[in-house]
Every structure is written in C-alpha cells, then in structure tokens.
C-alpha positions as CSV (number, residue, x, y, z in Angstrom):
1,M,76.5,40.1,187.6
2,V,78.2,41.6,184.8
3,D,78.8,39.7,181.5
4,T,82.0,40.1,180.0
5,V,82.0,40.0,176.0
6,I,85.4,39.2,174.2
7,V,85.7,40.7,170.9
8,E,88.5,39.3,168.7
9,N,90.7,41.7,166.8
10,E,90.3,40.9,163.1
11,A,93.3,41.3,160.9
12,A,93.1,44.1,158.6
13,P,93.0,42.9,155.1
14,P,95.9,42.9,153.1
15,A,96.4,45.9,150.4
16,V,95.1,44.7,147.1
17,I,98.2,46.5,145.2
18,S,101.8,45.2,146.1
19,W,103.6,48.5,145.9
20,P,107.1,47.2,146.6
21,A,106.6,44.7,143.6
22,V,105.6,47.5,141.6
23,L,108.6,49.9,142.6
24,A,110.9,46.8,142.0
25,G,109.5,46.3,138.5
26,A,109.3,50.0,137.6
27,T,113.1,50.4,138.5
28,V,114.0,47.5,136.4
29,A,112.1,48.8,133.3
30,A,113.4,52.3,133.9
31,A,116.9,51.1,134.0
32,F,116.5,48.9,131.1
33,S,115.0,51.6,129.1
34,L,117.9,54.0,129.8
35,M,120.4,51.0,128.9
36,M,118.6,50.4,125.7
37,L,118.5,54.2,124.6
38,A,122.3,54.3,125.2
39,L,122.6,51.4,122.9
40,G,120.6,53.0,120.4
41,S,122.8,56.0,120.4
42,G,125.9,54.1,120.0
43,L,124.3,52.1,117.2
44,G,123.5,55.7,115.5
45,F,126.9,57.0,115.9
46,S,128.7,54.0,114.5
47,T,126.5,53.4,111.7
48,F,126.4,57.2,110.4
49,S,129.8,58.9,109.8
50,P,129.9,62.5,109.2
51,W,132.6,62.1,106.7
52,S,130.6,59.8,104.5
53,T,129.6,60.6,101.2
54,H,126.4,59.2,101.7
55,T,123.5,61.5,102.7
56,V,121.3,60.3,105.4
57,D,117.3,60.7,104.8
58,T,116.0,62.5,107.7
59,L,112.6,61.1,107.5
60,R,114.0,57.5,107.3
61,G,116.1,58.2,110.2
62,A,113.1,59.4,112.1
63,T,111.2,55.9,111.6
64,F,114.0,53.8,112.2
65,A,114.4,55.8,115.7
66,G,110.5,55.3,116.3
67,I,110.7,51.6,115.6
68,F,113.5,51.3,117.8
69,L,111.7,53.4,120.7
70,A,108.7,51.2,120.3
71,A,111.0,48.0,120.5
72,T,112.8,49.4,123.6
73,A,109.3,50.1,125.3
74,M,107.9,46.9,124.8
75,L,111.0,44.9,126.1
76,A,111.7,47.1,129.0
77,S,107.8,47.2,130.0
78,A,107.6,43.3,129.5
79,L,110.7,42.9,131.8
80,G,109.4,45.3,134.4
81,G,105.8,43.7,134.1
82,Y,107.2,40.2,134.5
83,V,109.2,41.1,137.7
84,T,106.2,42.7,139.4
85,G,103.8,39.7,138.6
86,R,106.3,37.3,139.9
87,L,107.0,39.5,143.3
88,R,103.5,40.5,144.0
89,R,101.9,38.9,147.2
90,L,99.8,36.0,147.0
91,W,95.9,36.4,147.2
92,S,94.1,33.9,148.8
93,G,90.5,33.1,148.3
94,V,90.2,35.6,145.3
95,H,88.4,34.4,142.1
96,S,90.7,33.6,139.1
97,D,88.9,36.4,136.9
98,E,89.7,39.2,139.7
99,V,93.4,37.7,140.0
100,M,93.8,38.1,136.3
101,F,92.6,41.8,136.7
102,R,94.9,42.5,139.4
103,D,97.6,41.2,137.6
104,Q,97.2,43.1,134.7
105,A,96.6,46.1,136.8
106,H,100.0,45.6,138.6
107,G,101.5,45.5,135.1
108,L,99.8,49.0,134.1
109,V,100.8,50.6,137.3
110,T,104.4,49.5,136.8
111,W,104.7,50.9,133.5
112,A,103.1,54.1,134.6
113,V,105.7,54.5,137.4
114,A,108.4,53.4,134.9
115,T,107.3,55.9,132.3
116,I,107.3,58.9,134.8
117,V,110.6,57.7,136.3
118,A,112.3,57.5,132.9
119,A,110.7,61.0,131.7
120,C,112.0,62.6,134.9
121,L,115.4,61.2,134.5
122,L,115.8,62.1,130.7
123,G,114.1,65.5,131.7
124,S,116.8,66.2,134.0
125,A,119.5,65.2,131.9
126,T,118.2,67.4,128.9
127,T,117.6,70.3,131.3
128,T,121.3,70.3,132.3
129,L,122.5,69.9,128.7
130,I,120.0,72.7,127.6
131,G,121.3,75.0,130.6
132,G,124.9,74.5,129.6
133,A,123.9,75.4,125.8
134,A,122.3,78.3,126.7
135,K,125.2,79.7,128.9
136,E,127.5,79.1,126.1
137,A,125.1,80.6,123.6
138,T,124.8,83.8,125.7
139,R,128.4,84.0,126.0
140,N,129.2,83.6,122.3
141,A,126.1,85.3,120.9
142,A,127.7,88.8,119.9
143,A,130.4,86.7,117.9
144,S,128.0,84.5,116.2
145,Q,124.9,86.6,115.5
146,A,126.4,87.8,112.1
147,S,127.2,84.3,111.1
148,V,124.6,82.0,112.3
149,G,120.9,82.5,111.5
150,A,117.7,80.3,111.0
151,Y,119.2,78.6,108.0
152,P,123.0,79.2,108.3
153,D,123.7,76.6,105.4
154,L,121.3,78.2,103.0
155,T,122.6,81.7,103.7
156,D,126.1,80.5,103.0
157,R,124.6,79.3,99.7
158,L,122.9,82.6,99.0
159,F,126.0,84.5,99.2
160,Q,128.2,82.2,97.1
161,Y,130.1,84.4,94.6
162,D,129.9,84.3,91.0
163,R,133.0,82.2,90.0
164,L,133.0,83.8,86.3
165,K,132.8,87.4,87.5
166,A,134.2,89.1,90.6
167,P,132.3,90.7,92.9
168,S,131.5,94.6,92.2
169,P,133.7,97.2,93.7
170,G,132.7,98.0,97.4
171,A,130.7,94.9,97.9
172,T,131.9,94.7,101.4
173,T,130.0,98.0,102.2
174,A,127.2,97.8,99.4
175,F,124.6,100.6,99.7
176,G,126.6,102.1,102.6
177,R,125.8,99.1,104.8
178,P,128.4,96.3,106.2
179,F,128.1,92.9,105.2
180,E,126.6,91.8,108.5
181,V,123.7,93.9,108.0
182,D,122.8,92.3,104.9
183,R,123.5,88.8,106.0
184,A,121.2,89.4,109.0
185,T,118.4,90.6,106.6
186,A,118.8,87.8,104.4
187,D,118.5,85.5,107.5
188,R,115.4,87.2,108.5
189,L,114.0,86.6,105.0
190,L,114.8,83.1,104.7
191,A,113.0,82.5,108.3
192,V,109.9,84.1,107.0
193,A,109.9,82.2,103.7
194,A,110.0,79.0,105.5
195,T,106.8,80.1,107.1
196,R,104.8,81.9,104.3
197,P,105.8,83.1,100.8
198,L,107.7,86.4,100.7
199,T,106.0,89.4,99.2
200,T,107.1,91.1,96.0
201,E,109.0,93.8,97.8
202,E,110.8,91.2,100.2
203,H,111.9,89.0,97.3
204,E,113.1,91.9,95.4
205,N,115.1,93.0,98.5
206,L,116.6,89.6,98.7
207,A,117.5,89.5,95.1
208,G,119.0,92.8,95.4
209,I,121.3,91.7,98.3
210,I,122.4,88.9,96.4
211,A,123.2,90.9,93.3
212,S,125.2,93.4,95.2
213,R,127.0,91.0,97.1
214,T,128.0,88.3,94.7
215,G,128.1,90.1,91.4
216,L,125.5,87.9,89.7
217,A,123.1,89.5,87.2
218,A,119.6,90.3,88.1
219,A,118.0,87.6,86.8
220,D,120.7,85.0,88.1
221,A,120.1,86.7,91.6
222,E,116.3,86.5,91.3
223,A,116.6,82.6,90.3
224,R,119.0,82.2,93.4
225,A,116.7,84.0,95.7
226,T,113.9,81.7,94.5
227,A,115.5,78.3,95.1
228,M,116.7,79.4,98.4
229,E,113.1,80.3,99.4
230,N,112.0,76.9,98.1
231,D,114.7,75.2,100.2
232,A,113.7,77.0,103.1
233,R,110.2,76.0,102.9
234,N,111.5,72.4,102.2
235,A,113.6,72.4,105.2
236,A,110.7,73.6,107.3
237,D,108.4,71.2,106.0
238,I,110.8,68.2,106.6
239,A,111.4,69.4,110.3
240,R,107.6,69.3,110.6
241,R,107.2,65.9,109.2
242,V,110.0,64.4,111.4
243,A,108.5,65.7,114.5
244,M,105.0,64.5,113.7
245,R,106.6,60.9,113.1
246,L,108.3,61.1,116.4
247,A,105.3,62.2,118.1
248,F,103.1,59.3,116.5
249,W,105.9,56.7,117.2
250,T,106.1,58.0,120.8
251,V,102.3,57.5,121.3
252,A,102.8,54.0,119.6
253,A,105.7,53.1,122.0
254,M,103.9,54.1,125.1
255,L,100.7,52.1,124.1
256,L,102.7,48.9,123.3
257,G,104.7,49.4,126.5
258,A,101.5,49.4,128.5
259,L,100.0,46.2,126.8
260,S,103.4,44.7,127.1
261,S,103.7,45.3,130.8
262,C,100.1,44.2,131.4
263,L,100.4,40.8,129.6
264,A,104.0,40.0,131.4
265,A,102.6,40.8,134.7
266,W,99.6,38.6,134.2
267,E,102.1,35.6,133.2
268,G,104.3,36.3,136.0
269,G,101.8,36.2,138.6
270,A,100.2,33.0,136.7
271,L,103.6,31.2,137.2
272,R,104.0,32.1,140.8
273,D,100.2,30.9,141.4
274,R,101.1,27.7,139.5
275,R,98.0,28.7,137.2
276,L,99.8,28.1,134.0
277,G,101.0,24.5,132.9
278,R,98.3,22.7,135.0
C-alpha cells in the first residue's frame, strides 16, 4: 500500500516594491519638472528685456535660478511621491514601522527614477541643440574667427579709436600685419589674462597693438591694456562663481527633492491604509 502525500502550492509572496506605482509617480514627477522648467524660462524672458537700461546681476540671477530649481524639485518630487504612495499595493500583516520604511523607500526610488528620466530628456534636448550649434559654428568658422574671440566685447573695447586723435597712417596694416592678425593676438592675450597675469613681454605686446591700431599714446595704451586684463579676470571669476552657485543649488535641489518624495510617499501610503486621522 502506497501512501499519497498531497502538497499544497504556496502562493509566491508579493513583491515588496510596487514598480507600476513607482513608474507612475516618476512619470508624473518628470512631466511636472519639465512643465515648471518651461514656466521658469518664460518668466525669465518676460522679466528681463535685452533693450532694458537696467543691467542684470549675473550672480543674483544664478541665485534666483537656483531657488526656482530647488522649489521645482520639491514640488515635482512631492507630487510624484504622493502618487506612488496612493497607488502602491496593500501590505497585510506588516508591522507599521516596516510599512513606514517601505513607503519612504518607494518615494526615494520614485525620485531617483524621475531624476534619471528628466536628466535623459534634458540631455537629449541639449545634445540636439549643441549638435546643431556645432554644425552652424563649423560652417561659419572661417568668417567669424577674425571677429570673435574668448571675450569679444573686451576686444572691441580694446580697439576703440581715440576720439581726439585719428588712427596713425597705415593702421590697417601696422607693422606689415593685417588687422585680423593683431585682433587674434589680442583675443589670445585676453584669454590668457583671464587665467594668469600676463608677463611683461605679453603686456607690452598688447599695449603696442593698442597704440598702433587706435592712435593712443603709449601711456594711455598701457592703461587700456591693464584695464582690459582686469576685466577679463573679473569675467572669468564671475563665470566661476556662477557655475559654483548653480552646482551647489543643484545638489540642494536634489536633496530636497529626495526628502519631499519620501515624506509625500509616506503620507500617501498612510492615507490609503487609513493610518492617518484615526
């Protein structure tokens, strides 16, 4: 006689993380982030006019942009985390502390997925724009090489003619060189001045180009060369400080977004489980 043993199939335990809810919340957060960034761009264009007589402080503008970025990250992440918390599956027989941890983990994963998706979308758009700009720059490189340098506005100011004295005869081919050659040399020297002080020889070369092209006296050419070197260093320092502020604000926005998503997911899960308001 053979004994028959009947083994019941046990149902597989449900997955701890609800990926459909995470993907739904991340999609909402990414879409809301893109909408807010478009809104920020529109507000910026509507606030600052290129024909306005008031100059815009670059550092202050970077701070405002960072604050808007942080606010956008908090709102979008909170919305995505809340959606995830309300849509995730119910967990029966799980301790309340574990439920709280899982809700916050869902919010953190939602924030991470939304951040990666937004970065990919923005990176793709930026790559497209940069690719088009690179093709256009390559097409017009020969025409613009003589007129555009590292600091074209400073170079233009460098070669401003003396209003009280006409340029010296033959200024278009001073020292047997065409003007384009001297402008390219001035562009290079200003780019160098932005990174380190010019040597005595480089400074005298720049002052000599200014004197020969503008008709300024030697002392005035020296003063203009020194002023332009200082302006180039200031422009490079402002660019460095703007990049630094934006980097710090980006990190702050990411941290605030992660925290907002975790808290919103916990609140959404608690409302679904009716753990709040009891």
